[in-house]
VEXNUVO-844533 format. One line per 4 residues: number of its first residue (from 0); their letters; for each residue x negated, y negated, z of N, C-alpha, C. Coordinates in steps of 0.1 Angstrom, whole numbers. Example, Ala and Ser with C-alpha at 12.3 -4.5 7.8 and 13.67 -1.06 7.14 Angstrom:
# residues 2
0	as	-132:57:78:-123:45:78:-132:33:78 | -128:22:71:-137:11:71:-129:0:79
***
This chain:
# residues 188
0	msvt	242:-318:-72:233:-310:-81:239:-311:-95 | 230:-313:-105:235:-315:-119:238:-301:-125 | 246:-301:-136:249:-289:-143:236:-281:-147 | 227:-289:-152:214:-283:-156:206:-276:-145
4	etrq	206:-283:-134:199:-278:-122:206:-265:-117 | 219:-265:-116:227:-254:-112:224:-242:-121 | 224:-244:-134:221:-233:-144:207:-228:-142 | 197:-237:-140:184:-232:-138:182:-224:-125
8	rlld	189:-229:-114:188:-222:-101:194:-208:-103 | 205:-207:-111:211:-194:-113:202:-184:-121 | 195:-190:-131:185:-182:-139:174:-177:-130 | 168:-186:-122:157:-183:-113:161:-172:-103
12	etgr	172:-174:-96:176:-165:-86:180:-151:-92 | 185:-151:-104:188:-138:-111:176:-131:-114 | 166:-139:-119:153:-132:-122:147:-126:-110 | 148:-133:-98:143:-127:-86:151:-114:-82
16	llse	164:-115:-83:172:-104:-79:170:-92:-89 | 168:-95:-101:165:-84:-111:152:-77:-108 | 142:-85:-104:129:-79:-101:129:-71:-88 | 138:-74:-79:139:-67:-66:149:-56:-66
20	rsyn	161:-58:-73:172:-49:-72:177:-43:-85 | 173:-50:-96:177:-46:-109:192:-50:-112 | 197:-46:-123:210:-51:-128:221:-46:-119 | 222:-34:-115:233:-28:-107:232:-31:-93
24	gfsy	221:-38:-88:218:-40:-74:222:-54:-69 | 229:-62:-78:233:-75:-73:246:-79:-81 | 253:-88:-75:266:-93:-81:266:-108:-80 | 277:-114:-86:279:-128:-85:281:-132:-70
28	adls	286:-123:-62:288:-127:-48:274:-128:-41 | 264:-120:-45:251:-122:-40:245:-136:-44 | 247:-139:-57:242:-152:-62:249:-163:-54 | 262:-162:-52:270:-172:-46:264:-174:-31
32	sslg	262:-163:-25:257:-164:-11:243:-170:-10 | 234:-165:-18:220:-169:-17:218:-184:-22 | 226:-188:-31:224:-202:-36:234:-212:-31 | 244:-207:-24:255:-216:-18:263:-222:-30
36	irkp	265:-215:-40:273:-219:-52:286:-210:-52 | 297:-216:-54:309:-209:-55:309:-200:-68 | 316:-188:-67:316:-179:-78:322:-185:-91 | 333:-194:-90:338:-200:-102:327:-209:-109
40	sihy	318:-215:-101:308:-223:-108:298:-214:-115 | 295:-202:-110:287:-192:-117:294:-188:-130 | 306:-185:-129:314:-181:-141:315:-192:-152 | 315:-204:-147:315:-216:-156:302:-215:-165
44	hfpr	291:-212:-159:278:-212:-167:277:-199:-175 | 280:-188:-168:279:-175:-174:291:-166:-171 | 300:-166:-181:313:-159:-179:312:-145:-174 | 302:-138:-179:300:-124:-176:285:-122:-171
48	khdl	284:-112:-163:270:-109:-157:260:-106:-169 | 265:-99:-179:255:-96:-190:251:-109:-197 | 259:-119:-197:255:-132:-203:244:-138:-195 | 245:-138:-182:235:-143:-174:222:-135:-175
52	vsev	223:-122:-174:210:-114:-174:204:-115:-188 | 212:-115:-199:206:-117:-212:198:-130:-213 | 204:-140:-207:197:-153:-208:184:-153:-200 | 184:-146:-189:172:-144:-181:161:-137:-189
56	irsy	165:-126:-196:156:-119:-204:150:-128:-215 | 159:-135:-222:154:-144:-232:144:-155:-227 | 147:-159:-215:138:-168:-208:124:-162:-206 | 124:-149:-201:111:-142:-199:104:-140:-212
60	ahgf	112:-137:-223:106:-135:-236:100:-148:-241 | 106:-159:-239:101:-172:-243:88:-175:-235 | 88:-172:-223:76:-174:-214:65:-165:-219 | 68:-153:-222:58:-143:-227:52:-148:-240
64	vgwm	60:-153:-249:55:-158:-262:45:-170:-259 | 49:-179:-251:40:-190:-247:27:-185:-241 | 28:-175:-232:16:-169:-226:7:-163:-237 | 13:-156:-246:6:-149:-257:-3:-159:-265
68	hqqa	3:-171:-268:-4:-181:-275:-16:-187:-267 | -14:-187:-254:-25:-192:-246:-37:-182:-246 | -35:-170:-250:-45:-159:-249:-53:-158:-263 | -48:-165:-273:-52:-163:-287:-67:-164:-289
72	drsg	-74:-173:-282:-88:-175:-284:-97:-166:-276 | -91:-157:-268:-99:-148:-259:-102:-135:-266 | -112:-128:-261:-116:-115:-267:-105:-105:-264 | -105:-94:-271:-95:-83:-268:-96:-79:-253
76	seql	-108:-77:-248:-110:-72:-235:-104:-83:-225 | -106:-95:-228:-101:-106:-219:-86:-107:-220 | -80:-105:-232:-66:-105:-233:-59:-93:-226 | -65:-82:-227:-60:-70:-220:-60:-72:-205
80	rayf	-71:-77:-200:-73:-80:-186:-62:-90:-181 | -60:-100:-190:-50:-111:-186:-36:-104:-186 | -33:-95:-195:-20:-88:-195:-19:-80:-182 | -29:-73:-178:-28:-66:-165:-26:-76:-153
84	dlfe	-33:-87:-154:-32:-97:-143:-18:-103:-143 | -12:-105:-154:1:-111:-155:11:-103:-147 | 11:-90:-149:20:-81:-142:16:-78:-128 | 3:-80:-125:-2:-78:-111:4:-89:-102
88	gfvr	7:-101:-108:13:-112:-101:27:-107:-95 | 34:-100:-102:47:-95:-97:44:-86:-85 | 35:-77:-87:31:-67:-76:27:-74:-63 | 19:-85:-65:14:-92:-53:26:-99:-46
92	egra	36:-102:-53:48:-108:-47:58:-98:-42 | 54:-85:-42:63:-74:-38:74:-71:-47 | 73:-75:-59:83:-73:-69:78:-64:-81 | 87:-62:-90:83:-56:-103:88:-66:-114
96	cpta	82:-66:-126:88:-73:-137:102:-68:-139 | 112:-77:-142:125:-73:-144:126:-63:-156 | 117:-63:-165:117:-53:-176:116:-39:-170 | 107:-38:-161:105:-25:-155:117:-20:-147
100	tlva	123:-29:-139:134:-25:-131:146:-22:-140 | 148:-30:-151:159:-28:-160:158:-15:-168 | 146:-12:-172:144:1:-180:148:13:-172 | 146:12:-159:150:23:-150:165:25:-150
104	ewgt	173:15:-154:188:16:-154:193:16:-168 | 185:19:-178:188:18:-192:202:23:-196 | 205:35:-191:218:41:-195:230:34:-190 | 229:25:-180:240:18:-175:241:4:-179
108	lpdp	232:-1:-187:231:-15:-190:241:-18:-202 | 247:-30:-201:256:-34:-213:248:-36:-225 | 254:-34:-237:247:-36:-249:240:-49:-251 | 246:-61:-248:238:-73:-249:225:-74:-242
112	vvve	225:-67:-230:213:-67:-222:203:-58:-228 | 207:-46:-233:199:-37:-240:192:-43:-253 | 200:-51:-260:194:-58:-272:183:-67:-268 | 185:-76:-258:175:-85:-254:163:-78:-248
116	ltrl	165:-68:-240:155:-61:-234:146:-54:-244 | 152:-48:-254:145:-41:-265:137:-51:-272 | 142:-63:-275:135:-74:-282:122:-78:-274 | 124:-80:-261:113:-83:-252:102:-72:-252
120	mntq	106:-60:-251:97:-49:-250:89:-48:-263 | 96:-50:-274:90:-49:-287:80:-60:-289 | 83:-72:-284:74:-84:-285:61:-80:-278 | 62:-75:-266:50:-71:-258:42:-60:-265
124	vdwl	49:-50:-271:41:-40:-278:35:-45:-290 | 42:-53:-298:36:-59:-310:24:-67:-306 | 24:-75:-296:13:-83:-292:1:-73:-288 | 4:-63:-280:-6:-54:-275:-12:-47:-287
128	tgvl	-4:-43:-297:-9:-37:-309:-20:-45:-316 | -17:-58:-317:-26:-67:-324:-39:-68:-316 | -38:-69:-302:-49:-70:-294:-58:-58:-295 | -52:-46:-295:-59:-34:-296:-66:-32:-310
132	ergr	-58:-36:-320:-64:-34:-334:-76:-44:-336 | -75:-56:-331:-86:-66:-333:-97:-61:-324 | -94:-57:-312:-105:-52:-303:-112:-40:-308 | -105:-31:-315:-112:-19:-320:-121:-24:-332
136	ereq	-116:-33:-340:-124:-38:-351:-137:-45:-346 | -136:-51:-335:-148:-58:-329:-156:-50:-320 | -152:-37:-319:-159:-27:-311:-158:-30:-296 | -147:-37:-292:-144:-39:-278:-136:-28:-272
140	fhfe	-129:-20:-280:-121:-9:-276:-125:3:-284 | -124:15:-278:-127:27:-286:-116:37:-283 | -108:40:-293:-97:49:-291:-94:56:-305 | -88:67:-304:-83:74:-316:-69:71:-319
144	glaa	-64:72:-331:-50:71:-334:-46:57:-337 | -33:55:-337:-27:42:-341:-27:33:-329 | -30:20:-332:-30:10:-321:-15:9:-316 | -6:10:-324:8:8:-320:12:19:-310
148	elar	8:31:-312:11:41:-302:4:39:-289 | -8:35:-290:-16:32:-277:-9:20:-270 | -5:10:-278:2:-2:-272:14:2:-264 | 22:12:-269:34:17:-262:29:24:-249
152	lvas	18:31:-250:13:38:-238:9:28:-228 | 1:18:-232:-3:7:-223:8:0:-216 | 18:-4:-224:30:-11:-219:37:-3:-209 | 40:10:-213:47:19:-204:39:22:-191
156	tvqg	26:23:-192:18:26:-180:18:14:-171 | 17:2:-176:18:-10:-168:31:-11:-161 | 42:-8:-168:55:-8:-162:56:2:-151 | 52:14:-153:52:24:-143:43:21:-131
160	amls	32:15:-134:22:11:-123:29:1:-114 | 37:-8:-120:44:-18:-111:54:-11:-102 | 61:-2:-108:71:5:-99:64:14:-89 | 53:20:-92:46:28:-82:41:20:-71
164	aral	36:8:-75:30:-1:-65:40:-7:-55 | 53:-7:-60:63:-11:-50:64:-2:-38 | 62:11:-41:62:20:-30:48:22:-23 | 38:22:-31:25:26:-26:15:14:-25
168	glpv	18:2:-29:10:-9:-27:1:-13:-39 | -4:-25:-38:-12:-31:-48:-24:-23:-53 | -31:-17:-43:-43:-9:-47:-39:2:-58 | -27:7:-57:-23:18:-67:-22:11:-81
172	yrqi	-16:-1:-81:-15:-7:-94:-29:-9:-100 | -38:-14:-92:-52:-17:-97:-59:-4:-101 | -56:7:-94:-63:19:-98:-57:24:-111 | -44:23:-113:-38:27:-126:-44:19:-138
176	vgql	-43:6:-136:-48:-2:-148:-63:-1:-149 | -70:1:-138:-85:4:-139:-88:16:-147 | -80:27:-145:-82:39:-153:-78:37:-167 | -68:29:-169:-64:26:-183:-75:19:-190
180	ssll	-81:9:-184:-92:2:-190:-104:11:-193 | -106:20:-183:-117:29:-186:-115:39:-197 | -102:43:-199:-99:51:-210:-101:44:-224 | -99:31:-224:-101:24:-236:-116:21:-238
184	rtas	-124:23:-227:-138:20:-228:-141:6:-232 | -135:-3:-225:-136:-17:-228:-151:-22:-227 | -155:-30:-236:-168:-36:-235:-168:-48:-225 | -178:-49:-217:-178:-60:-207:-185:-72:-213
***
């Protein structure tokens, strides 16, 4: 296996473990066991756990930015629905987005992870703010107050819905985001 392949397998497996167990729920020993890679090989690629997790978060951020650009020509209602569907994918797989699991451990995360996680969360909220502002201008959404504040509410509610769905199932996620859509009175 090439160095590049090993690195990518480490990133992929770490993403899976973060979405299932979060930061404090796995170790390099877990990665070694699940991938059949010796721990020194893991340390070669990522000397510290926070280096690995920070890289995974950057990868998710890069993926989210690409996904955002794919949504650009859609209506605000369609973009919001796509946002809900994006995270529903994690729920259908029995997982939560690593952002949601990591936020639950915020006080124990190393600073480099907090920096990358904050950046990713702000990217999502900034995008949602734009979607909500444009949607309100086009009368697709009806709400009072600042779009940025509502964007934080939407992002936080979706994160919480994923965590709730881990315990209570996919229908709970769909109920929560359905209520959120109704509160925005999205135009069909």
